[in-house]
C-alpha positions as a Markdown table, in Angstrom:
| # | Residue | x | y | z |
|---|---|---|---|---|
| 1 | Unk | 26.2 | -14.6 | -10.4 |
| 2 | Unk | 24.3 | -11.9 | -11.2 |
| 3 | Unk | 25.4 | -8.2 | -10.2 |
| 4 | Unk | 22.7 | -5.9 | -8.3 |
| 5 | Unk | 21.9 | -2.8 | -11.3 |
| 6 | Unk | 23.3 | 0.2 | -9.9 |
| 7 | Unk | 20.4 | 2.5 | -8.5 |
| 8 | Unk | 20.7 | 5.2 | -10.9 |
| 9 | Unk | 16.8 | 5.7 | -10.8 |
| 10 | Unk | 14.7 | 5.1 | -8.0 |
| 11 | Unk | 11.1 | 3.4 | -8.5 |
| 12 | Unk | 9.5 | 5.0 | -5.7 |
| 13 | Unk | 11.0 | 8.6 | -7.3 |
| 14 | Unk | 8.9 | 8.9 | -10.2 |
| 15 | Unk | 10.6 | 10.2 | -13.5 |
| 16 | Unk | 8.2 | 13.1 | -15.7 |
| 17 | Unk | 6.7 | 10.7 | -17.9 |
| 18 | Unk | 2.4 | 10.6 | -19.5 |
| 19 | Unk | 0.7 | 8.3 | -17.4 |
| 20 | Unk | -2.1 | 6.7 | -19.6 |
| 21 | Unk | -4.4 | 3.1 | -18.8 |
| 22 | Unk | -1.8 | 0.4 | -19.0 |
| 23 | Unk | -4.5 | -1.8 | -20.0 |
| 24 | Unk | -8.3 | -2.3 | -19.5 |
| 25 | Unk | -8.4 | -4.8 | -16.8 |
| 26 | Unk | -12.5 | -3.9 | -16.3 |
| 27 | Unk | -14.0 | -1.2 | -18.5 |
| 28 | Unk | -14.5 | 1.6 | -16.4 |
| 29 | Unk | -16.4 | 4.7 | -17.4 |
| 30 | Unk | -15.5 | 8.5 | -16.7 |
| 31 | Unk | -18.3 | 8.4 | -14.2 |
| 32 | Unk | -17.1 | 5.0 | -12.7 |
| 33 | Unk | -13.1 | 6.3 | -12.1 |
| 34 | Unk | -14.2 | 9.6 | -10.8 |
| 35 | Unk | -16.5 | 7.4 | -8.0 |
| 36 | Unk | -13.4 | 5.4 | -7.4 |
| 37 | Unk | -11.4 | 8.7 | -7.4 |
| 38 | Unk | -14.2 | 10.2 | -5.0 |
| 39 | Unk | -14.2 | 7.3 | -2.6 |
| 40 | Unk | -10.1 | 7.0 | -2.5 |
| 41 | Unk | -10.3 | 10.7 | -1.3 |
| 42 | Unk | -12.9 | 9.8 | 1.7 |
| 43 | Unk | -11.1 | 7.3 | 2.7 |
| 44 | Unk | -7.7 | 8.9 | 2.7 |
| 45 | Unk | -9.3 | 11.6 | 4.7 |
| 46 | Unk | -11.3 | 10.0 | 6.9 |
| 47 | Unk | -8.0 | 7.9 | 8.2 |
| 48 | Unk | -6.4 | 11.0 | 8.2 |
| 49 | Unk | -9.1 | 12.9 | 10.4 |
| 50 | Unk | -9.5 | 9.9 | 12.8 |
| 51 | Unk | -5.2 | 10.0 | 13.2 |
| 52 | Unk | -5.6 | 13.9 | 14.2 |
| 53 | Unk | -4.3 | 15.1 | 11.5 |
| 54 | Unk | -2.4 | 18.6 | 12.1 |
| 55 | Unk | -5.1 | 20.9 | 10.4 |
| 56 | Unk | -3.8 | 24.7 | 10.4 |
| 57 | Unk | -5.7 | 27.0 | 12.5 |
| 58 | Unk | -5.5 | 29.4 | 8.8 |
| 59 | Unk | -7.4 | 29.1 | 6.4 |
| 60 | Unk | -6.0 | 26.8 | 3.7 |
| 61 | Unk | -5.6 | 22.5 | 3.7 |
| 62 | Unk | -8.4 | 22.1 | 6.4 |
| 63 | Unk | -10.8 | 24.2 | 4.0 |
| 64 | Unk | -10.2 | 21.6 | 1.6 |
| 65 | Unk | -10.8 | 18.2 | 4.2 |
| 66 | Unk | -14.0 | 19.9 | 4.3 |
| 67 | Unk | -14.6 | 20.6 | 0.3 |
| 68 | Unk | -13.8 | 17.4 | -0.7 |
| 69 | Unk | -16.0 | 15.3 | 2.1 |
| 70 | Unk | -18.8 | 17.3 | 1.3 |
| 71 | Unk | -18.3 | 16.8 | -2.3 |
| 72 | Unk | -18.3 | 12.8 | -1.4 |
| 73 | Unk | -20.9 | 12.8 | 1.1 |
| 74 | Unk | -22.1 | 9.4 | 2.2 |
| 75 | Unk | -18.8 | 8.1 | 0.9 |
| 76 | Unk | -17.6 | 6.8 | 3.7 |
| 77 | Unk | -20.7 | 5.4 | 4.9 |
| 78 | Unk | -20.3 | 2.7 | 2.5 |
| 79 | Unk | -20.4 | -1.1 | 3.8 |
| 80 | Unk | -21.7 | -4.3 | 2.4 |
| 81 | Unk | -25.4 | -3.3 | 3.4 |
| 82 | Unk | -24.6 | 0.4 | 1.7 |
| 83 | Unk | -22.7 | 0.3 | -1.4 |
| 84 | Unk | -22.1 | 3.3 | -3.5 |
| 85 | Unk | -23.2 | 1.5 | -6.2 |
| 86 | Unk | -24.6 | -1.1 | -8.1 |
| 87 | Unk | -22.8 | -1.7 | -11.4 |
| 88 | Unk | -21.2 | -4.2 | -11.8 |
| 89 | Unk | -17.6 | -3.4 | -13.2 |
| 90 | Unk | -17.2 | -1.8 | -9.2 |
| 91 | Unk | -19.0 | -4.6 | -7.3 |
| 92 | Unk | -16.4 | -6.9 | -8.8 |
| 93 | Unk | -13.2 | -8.3 | -6.4 |
| 94 | Unk | -10.7 | -6.9 | -7.8 |
| 95 | Unk | -7.0 | -6.2 | -6.2 |
| 96 | Unk | -5.8 | -2.1 | -5.9 |
| 97 | Unk | -2.9 | -0.5 | -5.3 |
| 98 | Unk | -3.3 | 3.7 | -3.9 |
| 99 | Unk | 0.0 | 5.5 | -3.8 |
| 100 | Unk | 0.5 | 9.6 | -3.3 |
| 101 | Unk | 3.0 | 11.9 | -4.9 |
| 102 | Unk | 3.9 | 15.3 | -4.4 |
| 103 | Unk | 2.6 | 17.3 | -7.3 |
| 104 | Unk | 5.8 | 19.3 | -8.0 |
| 105 | Unk | 9.0 | 16.4 | -7.3 |
| 106 | Unk | 7.1 | 13.4 | -7.9 |
| 107 | Unk | 8.4 | 11.9 | -4.5 |
| 108 | Unk | 6.3 | 9.0 | -3.2 |
| 109 | Unk | 4.6 | 9.8 | -0.6 |
| 110 | Unk | 2.7 | 6.6 | 0.0 |
| 111 | Unk | 2.0 | 3.5 | -2.2 |
| 112 | Unk | 0.1 | 0.1 | -0.4 |
| 113 | Unk | -2.3 | -2.1 | -2.3 |
| 114 | Unk | -4.0 | -5.6 | -1.8 |
| 115 | Unk | -3.0 | -8.1 | -4.9 |
| 116 | Unk | -5.8 | -10.6 | -4.1 |
| 117 | Unk | -9.1 | -10.0 | -4.9 |
| 118 | Unk | -11.2 | -10.4 | -2.3 |
| 119 | Unk | -13.3 | -7.4 | -1.8 |
| 120 | Unk | -15.8 | -5.6 | -4.3 |
| 121 | Unk | -13.8 | -3.3 | -6.2 |
| 122 | Unk | -15.6 | 0.3 | -4.1 |
| 123 | Unk | -14.3 | -0.8 | -1.1 |
| 124 | Unk | -10.8 | -2.2 | -2.2 |
| 125 | Unk | -9.7 | 1.7 | -3.2 |
| 126 | Unk | -11.6 | 3.2 | -0.6 |
| 127 | Unk | -10.3 | 1.2 | 2.5 |
| 128 | Unk | -6.6 | 1.2 | 0.1 |
| 129 | Unk | -6.5 | 4.3 | 0.2 |
| 130 | Unk | -7.2 | 4.8 | 4.0 |
| 131 | Unk | -4.4 | 2.4 | 4.5 |
| 132 | Unk | -1.5 | 4.3 | 2.3 |
| 133 | Unk | -1.3 | 6.6 | 5.1 |
| 134 | Unk | 0.2 | 3.9 | 7.4 |
| 135 | Unk | 2.6 | 3.2 | 4.5 |
| 136 | Unk | 6.0 | 1.9 | 6.9 |
| 137 | Unk | 8.6 | 3.1 | 4.9 |
| 138 | Unk | 7.1 | 7.2 | 5.6 |
| 139 | Unk | 6.5 | 6.6 | 9.4 |
| 140 | Unk | 9.5 | 9.6 | 10.2 |
| 141 | Unk | 7.1 | 11.9 | 7.4 |
| 142 | Unk | 4.0 | 10.6 | 7.6 |
| 143 | Unk | 1.0 | 12.7 | 5.5 |
| 144 | Unk | -1.1 | 15.4 | 7.3 |
| 145 | Unk | -4.0 | 17.5 | 6.6 |
| 146 | Unk | -0.8 | 20.6 | 5.9 |
| 147 | Unk | 0.9 | 17.8 | 2.8 |
| 148 | Unk | -3.1 | 17.9 | 0.9 |
| 149 | Unk | -2.4 | 21.0 | -1.7 |
| 150 | Unk | 0.8 | 19.5 | -2.4 |
| 151 | Unk | -0.2 | 16.2 | -4.0 |
| 152 | Unk | -2.0 | 13.7 | -5.8 |
| 153 | Unk | -3.7 | 10.8 | -5.7 |
| 154 | Unk | -3.1 | 7.8 | -8.3 |
| 155 | Unk | -5.1 | 4.5 | -8.3 |
| 156 | Unk | -4.0 | 1.5 | -9.7 |
| 157 | Unk | -6.9 | -1.4 | -10.3 |
| 158 | Unk | -5.0 | -5.1 | -11.0 |
| 159 | Unk | -6.1 | -7.7 | -12.8 |
| 160 | Unk | -6.2 | -11.4 | -10.9 |
| 161 | Unk | -2.4 | -12.9 | -11.1 |
| 162 | Unk | -1.5 | -15.9 | -13.6 |
| 163 | Unk | 1.3 | -18.0 | -13.0 |
| 164 | Unk | 3.9 | -17.0 | -16.1 |
| 165 | Unk | 5.3 | -19.9 | -18.5 |
| 166 | Unk | 9.4 | -18.7 | -17.4 |
| 167 | Unk | 10.9 | -16.0 | -15.0 |
| 168 | Unk | 11.4 | -13.6 | -18.2 |
| 169 | Unk | 7.6 | -14.4 | -19.6 |
| 170 | Unk | 6.8 | -11.0 | -19.1 |
| 171 | Unk | 5.9 | -7.6 | -20.7 |
| 172 | Unk | 7.4 | -5.2 | -18.1 |
| 173 | Unk | 5.9 | -1.9 | -20.0 |
| 174 | Unk | 2.6 | -3.7 | -19.7 |
| 175 | Unk | 3.2 | -5.7 | -17.0 |
| 176 | Unk | 2.7 | -6.2 | -13.0 |
| 177 | Unk | 5.1 | -8.9 | -11.7 |
| 178 | Unk | 4.4 | -11.2 | -9.0 |
| 179 | Unk | 7.9 | -13.2 | -7.0 |
| 180 | Unk | 7.4 | -15.8 | -5.4 |
| 181 | Unk | 10.8 | -17.7 | -4.1 |
| 182 | Unk | 9.7 | -19.7 | -0.3 |
| 183 | Unk | 7.8 | -18.2 | 1.8 |
| 184 | Unk | 8.7 | -14.5 | 0.3 |
| 185 | Unk | 7.2 | -12.9 | -2.4 |
| 186 | Unk | 7.8 | -9.3 | -3.9 |
| 187 | Unk | 6.0 | -7.4 | -7.0 |
| 188 | Unk | 6.4 | -4.4 | -9.1 |
| 189 | Unk | 3.4 | -3.0 | -11.3 |
| 190 | Unk | 4.5 | -2.3 | -14.6 |
| 191 | Unk | 4.7 | 1.6 | -13.6 |
| 192 | Unk | 8.3 | 0.9 | -12.6 |
| 193 | Unk | 9.4 | -0.1 | -15.3 |
| 194 | Unk | 7.8 | 2.8 | -17.6 |
| 195 | Unk | 9.7 | 5.4 | -15.1 |
| 196 | Unk | 12.9 | 3.7 | -14.8 |
| 197 | Unk | 13.3 | 2.3 | -17.8 |
| 198 | Unk | 14.9 | -0.7 | -16.2 |
| 199 | Unk | 14.7 | -4.2 | -18.1 |
| 200 | Unk | 13.6 | -7.8 | -17.5 |
| 201 | Unk | 16.9 | -8.8 | -16.0 |
| 202 | Unk | 17.3 | -5.7 | -13.8 |
| 203 | Unk | 13.3 | -5.6 | -13.0 |
| 204 | Unk | 13.5 | -8.9 | -11.2 |
| 205 | Unk | 17.7 | -8.0 | -9.6 |
| 206 | Unk | 15.4 | -5.0 | -7.8 |
| 207 | Unk | 12.8 | -7.2 | -7.1 |
| 208 | Unk | 14.8 | -9.8 | -5.3 |
| 209 | Unk | 17.5 | -7.5 | -3.4 |
| 210 | Unk | 14.9 | -5.2 | -2.2 |
| 211 | Unk | 11.5 | -7.0 | -1.8 |
| 212 | Unk | 12.3 | -10.0 | -1.3 |
| 213 | Unk | 15.9 | -9.9 | 0.7 |
| 214 | Unk | 17.3 | -12.0 | -1.4 |
| 215 | Unk | 20.1 | -12.2 | -3.3 |
| 216 | Unk | 19.3 | -11.1 | -6.8 |
| 217 | Unk | 19.4 | -13.8 | -8.9 |
| 218 | Unk | 17.3 | -15.8 | -7.0 |
| 219 | Unk | 14.4 | -15.4 | -9.5 |
| 220 | Unk | 16.4 | -17.6 | -11.7 |
| 221 | Unk | 16.9 | -20.3 | -9.1 |
| 222 | Unk | 14.2 | -23.6 | -10.0 |
| 223 | Unk | 12.0 | -23.1 | -6.6 |
| 224 | Unk | 11.2 | -19.3 | -8.0 |
| 225 | Unk | 7.5 | -19.1 | -9.8 |
| 226 | Unk | 6.8 | -15.0 | -11.2 |
| 227 | Unk | 3.1 | -14.3 | -11.9 |
| 228 | Unk | 1.9 | -11.5 | -14.1 |
| 229 | Unk | -1.2 | -9.4 | -13.9 |
| 230 | Unk | -2.4 | -5.8 | -15.3 |
| 231 | Unk | -2.9 | -2.7 | -14.5 |
| 232 | Unk | -5.8 | -0.4 | -14.6 |
| 233 | Unk | -4.4 | 3.4 | -14.1 |
| 234 | Unk | -6.3 | 6.2 | -12.2 |
| 235 | Unk | -5.5 | 9.0 | -12.0 |
| 236 | Unk | -3.1 | 11.4 | -11.0 |
| 237 | Unk | -6.0 | 13.5 | -9.8 |
| 238 | Unk | -5.4 | 16.2 | -7.0 |
| 239 | Unk | -6.4 | 15.0 | -4.0 |
């Protein structure tokens, strides 16, 4: 049995590395990328407001909420009958992840997503951005309005997953990995390998241990199936 690697660097805390496009999942223009960022901001702020975020009495973060809300007017009202765009690239079903990090420390404050392409890209980005506030790992330190000035937003647009020929048949710097073992599943975005510099074996070991709750070498078992996917990264951008 392979031993789990020592947690010298944890994927939940980003290293300071440049964030660039990893793979063009869809050919997004700068205007389309800006629209997705605004939709994500609108979804997050709408959810934050409905949750009764701790707005300060003095001028500050609450003004930012109003500013962004004005800049994204109408985005939060979008639904299947009132879409914010007719662009084919943004109405194509896709999976996505939305993450929040602190600007200075790069500490993760929330990261959630949907792997399967079940909704139009514009809609899944908006809804996932709202869900990032409910990341169960941060129930003790939830994001509030006061946190907005120190946070940045990042969107990862995912391609549909494809079955890999074998458990090591992936490029850790460009491929996201999705492991299925019985009824247990787990995955890492390619940013994990880019920021931790883990090898393929280290990624799979940590995936089994941390995400699937299985022995580190479970990925080597015949019943384990590995799927890969590509990612288009948008951001990070200030909220």
